N, C-alpha and C positions, 0 to 999 in steps of 0.2 A: 167348895170344891168343883169350877164347874166342867163342864161336861166338854168342851171345845178345847182343853187343853191336858183331860188328863194323857191318855195315853196315848202323846205327843213321840214317847222313846220308843213305843210300841216299834213304831214306823220307822226308826231308827234302829233297832236292835231286829227285825227282820230285813233291809234292805243290806244290813251284813252277816246273817246267820243264814242256814241254812233248815233251822228249827226253829217252830216259832216262839217258847220259853227263853229261847235260850241268845244270849248275848257274844260278841268276836271276843277271843280269845287272843287278849296282844303281847306277846313275847315280855316278858318284864326286864326294867334294867335292872341291872346287876343291884342296886339297894332294895329292890324290892322282894327280890328271888330272897336274898339273905330277909330280912323281914319278913316274910310270909313260913321261911324253915324254921323263924325261931315264936312266930303262933302260937301260942294256945287253943288250941279246935273249943275248950271250952268256952271261952268269951263268943263264937263267933255259933257256936247249936242254941245258948244261948239266948244268945239275942235274934237267930231266928227263930227258938221257941215263944221268945218276946212277943211279939211279929205277928206269927201265925196267931194267938189264944187272939190279942186285941184286935185284928183288924183284916183274918181270913172270909170269905165272903161270905160262905159260912159257920156260924160260930160252932155248929157242933162237929164237922169236920173237922175246926182250926185248932178243936180243942184232940180231937183224933189223931191229927199232926202231931201236938205239943208230945201226946204220950207218948207215941210212936220213936220220937227224938228225943226223949225222957229215955229211956230204956233202951234203947242202940247205945247211946251216950253209957248209959251204968253195964253197959255191957264190955264197954272197950272197942267201942265200933269205928271211935272217929281218932283213938291216940293214936301220936304221933303223928298224921294228917294235915298238909296246910293244901293251898291255893288248889290247884283244879283236882287235884286225889279229892283234899278234902268236899270241895267243891259236888264231887262223882256219889263220894259215899251220902253224904246228907241229901242227898235228888235218889238216891236206890229210895230209902229209907222213906224217904215225902213218897214218891211213885208206887210203892206198895199201898199205901192210903187211897188218893188218889192219881187218876190220870189226865190229870186239868191239867190242860197241857199250856198255863198261862207261867202255872207255879213254876220255878227252879232256881239255884240258887249258881255262881259261877265264878271267872277267876278273872277280874277285867279290875287292873289299876287305876288307870287312866281314869276309865268312868265309874268306880271308887271313889277317887280321891275328888273327883268330878261334885257326885255328890254331896260329898263331906264337907264340901266348904259350903256347902249351904244351910241357911239358918237350920238349929234344933227342930224335930220333929217333924218337919218338912217332909215331902216326895219331890221325887223328880223333878215331875209337869206341877209342883206349886210353883215355879219360878218360872218358865216359860224354856227357850228353847234358847241352850248357847252354842259361843261363836260356831263350837265343833260339829250342832246338829245344824245351825244353818248351813255350814259348808257342806255335809252329808246332802242334806234338802238340796244345793247347786248341782252339784259330782253329780247325785244321779234323778237329773231335771225331775226334782219330786216322782221318782216309779212309772212314768212317763218312757222307758228303757226301748218301744219303739214302734214309730207308727210309718204302715206299710195302705198302699194300693192292691187289691189283687184282682187276681181277673175276675170281670166283670163287673166291677168299680166295687168291687166290694172293697171295705175303708176297715184295715186291724189297728187296735192300738194290745199291747205287749204293755201290761203297767203290773208291777211287781211288788209297788209299795203303797199303801193310802198317805203319805206327806203333806204336812202340811205345817201352820204358824209361819211362813215365811210369802213376802211377795211374790220367790221364786215359784215358787208352789200355787199360790195360786196361775203365777202367768203360762204353766206348762200344764196346766190342767186348760185354762183358757184357746191356748193354742193349740190345745191335741183335737178340744173337740171342732175350733176350728177346721181345720181336717178332717173329721170326721162326718161337717155338715158334708162334705162335697162328695160321699158315698152313696151310692145307691144302696148300701146293706151296709152294715154297721157290725165285725165284731167286735169285745174286747175280751183281752185275755185274761183271764185271774190265776192263771193255773199253776202258776211261780208265784199267788204274792201273798204272803203272810200275818198282811195284816194295815195296822195303822191305827190310824187318829179319823174319830168319827167326823170331825167336819171336813174332811175330805172326802166321805162318802157323803155325806148331806150335800153337800158340793155337785159329785160325780152325781148324785140322783134326781140334784136340782134341773140338770140338761136334759131330761127326760119324763118329769112329773112336773106338773105346776104348782108355781110357787106355796108356799103358807100348808103343803099338804106334809100329817106329821108325821116322824118317820119312827121313832127310837124313845123309849123311856130306857132312863139310867139309875138306876137305886146302889146309893152307896150303902155299903154295911156302916149305921150311925152318921148319916149325913142323908142329903138330902134326898128326891126324887130331882130329875133331873130331864128337861126332853130335847130334842131337836124336829127342826121341819126342812123343808126344799125352801129357797132361794127364786126368788127373778131372772129371770136368766133370757140374754136379747132373742133366741132362738130355740128348738129344741127341738128333739132327734128320735124324739117319739113318733113322728110321723111314717118310718121306712120300719124293716124289720133288724131287727139288732138280735145278739144271741151272746152267751155272757160264757164262754168258758169254765170251766175249775176242776179242779182234779184236790186229793186229798188235802193238797200242801197249804189247799185253798184255808186261811183261815184267820181269826177272828172278825177283825175289819171288812178282807175279803168278802168272808162269808155274810154281813151285814149286807154286805149292798148287793149278794147271792137275794140275799132271803128279800130286799124288797123287791126285783126283778122277778119273786117270783108271788113275791105280796099281791104288789099293782100289776104286774102283768104284762111289761111295756118292754119287754125280753121273753126271748128262751134260754135257758140253762141248758146246755151243751157239756159232757163231759161223767164226771164223780162225785159223790157225796163228796159234802166237804169238812176239812180235819175236827168239823165240833167246840171250837175256843170261843164259849159264850162268853166267858166270865170278862169284867177288865182289868186289867194288873197296874202296880203299879212299883217303882222301881226304887231299894234303898237300901244304903252301904254298908259294910258289914269288916269289920277287921278284915286285918289282912290281903288288902284288897280284894273281897269279894263281893257280890251284888248281886241280891235277894228282890225276885218277882214274885206277888205276890198278888194274889187272885181279890180285889178288894169289893169289885160290883158285878151287878147281873145288869146283862145288857133285854129286854123284852122290844119287840117287835111291836108295834101298836097295832096297823091291819091286822092282823092274824091274835097277836097276844100272846103270842109265844117266842121264848129262848131258844137258843140252836145248841148250847153245852152239852156233852157227848153225842151228841146226835147230827149232827151237823143240816146242811141243807142241799134236799136232793136236787138234783138235774133232770129236769121234764125228759131232756133226751141221756139214756144215759150207757155211755161208750168210755173206753178205756180215756182215759185223759196223750193218752199216744196218740190218737186219731182224732180227734175232738176238735182238732182246728178242721180237718177235712171234711168231719160231719156236718160241721153247722158251712163253712161253705156251698158245703151240698145243698144243705136245707135253703140259703139265703137266698144261691140262682134261680132253685128247684121256685122260691115264692120268688125272682123279680119274672121271671118266667111268663109266669101265670098273669102276673096285673102288667107287665112290659111292651113298649113296643112289637104291633107282629112282623118288623124287622129286624128285634132285638132275640126276637123268642128262637128258634133256630142256634145261634152261637151258645145265647143261655141253656139251652139246653143240656146242649152237648156239653158243654163245660160241665156243668151238673152230673150228671153221668159220670163222669172221669170220677170227681169230690166224693158221689157215694161207690162206687169202686174199690177208693185209694181207703174210706172208710171202710170197710165189708169188702173183701178182696174176693172177685170171682177167677173159679180154676178157665181154662183155655179150650180149648174144644184139646191141644195133644196139650205132654210133657213139654217144658218149657226143651230141652234140648232140639226137638226136629223142629223150634224155631231161627236157630243159626245158622248163620252162614253172610257171604257176602253178596251183595247187590249190588252194584254197581259204584258208586262212592259212597254205602252203607253199609255198614257189616254189623251183624246183628251178633251177640255174646251171652255167654249163660256168668252170672258172675252173682255164686251163692245160690241163692233161691229167686234169683231177679234176672229179668232180660235187658240188658244196654246195646244202645242203638250208640256207636258213632260215626258219627256226622259232620261233612264240614265244618258245622259249626258250634263243634265237640258232643262230650257223650250228652245222650241222652235216659233215665230208665223210661223202659214202658210200659204203661201200665193195661192188664187185662181187661177187658170191655165183652169180654164172651164169642165164643166162638175161634176166630180169628184173627178178630178185630181188638188192637191196642192203641194205647196212644201214649206220645210221650206226653213225659214230665211235667218234661217243664212248656212245653204246648198242648195246651190242657186240650186249648178247639181243634186239633188237627188228627187225624186218624191216618194209622199203620195198619193194612188191610192183608194179610199173607195169603199166592195163590199156592197150592201142592196140585203137582203132578208126581204121579205115583208113586204117595207118601212122602214124596220129598218136597220141599218150597222152592217152586220156580220165580215166584218174581213178590218182589211184596210193594204196593201202593202209598203214597204218601198223597192223599187227602186234604185237603184246604181251604180256605179262602178263598185263594188263588187257583183253584183245580186243582186234578191229579196229574201225580207222576207217577210212574209207573215204572222202574229198577228190575231187569231182568235173575234172576242169579247168575252168578259170575264163577 
């Protein structure tokens, strides 16, 4: 079994599901619901036990899972259950044995039927992508959800799944890399990335590392050891500041890429420790429209000799995933200001100051209500725990920078400076690249 196709279905599952090991649950048609209702759960559980005994990556854990399911079955835990309810009951038993995020049963009749149509004894990935998978890759742009130019020419990619196996997937990544190439710094967002295909990881890493760099070792239970490496690319993105955002939801293949960032040092991880899904998984059909994901192999990062099952990959800059983007922007702009042209440095430093303040809020000199008022064409009001300025250009949140100085969130290079007389705001000064305008309180 080739590492290049093993986890392809994981990428599709990640695009459709909020949890790493789960599959999307489609509403069944009436005949499928009737079939599930008539299902003998013994047949399902027996098949699950057999797969775990024979294929689970750690034989001892597979045996423990088998034993736990046998006890639950003898106690009648699955009697009368079918469909999603049976899947949940099986998952509760398995979850008490191991926290493996790749292990799970789900109710998905369409996927189960597709798997069952393949040659007996093969897992989903052995036959390559189906037309439905190819379509999913195209509809999701192979996981490239957003490309954006942020202030200071920081180029941003929101990457939600390592999809691969089609020409469209390769083209999506190549186009994204061409976009990022125009940036002075790069941010790759994996905070919503649940995993996918190792070939996609190797391809993305190839845009930052020399061709032929060894990346991973994959060891399937009872199978050969396989490895991955980078390939040649027309240009490299490693010549500029690179930041990769992570969260607890960054899982599996997303963690592999994070492991490469950390091990080779071509970028900086910002955010939270990843989810800890270091196994490879295969999908198998079960009776009654059910599907099981079984962890069948281990992944080891070759430079460190370590995996990340159960522990995840720790970021270099640990912050809540909610402010990871702002912190990465601040770090990128600070790095650019230190090395960029003298005439660009002041603006870059002003931008960095605002994003630092968003990532780690600063208390202003006075309570926020003290700044409220109408200043000519600008009205400043309290909205919950924020100050919002209504301007002729529309509303904008004001980010506190210390003292009586703020910055409009959507114009971070500008400054809004309040002046006070007798404890009341007397004016607001808006300072930007075109000079300073003063608006007295009205």
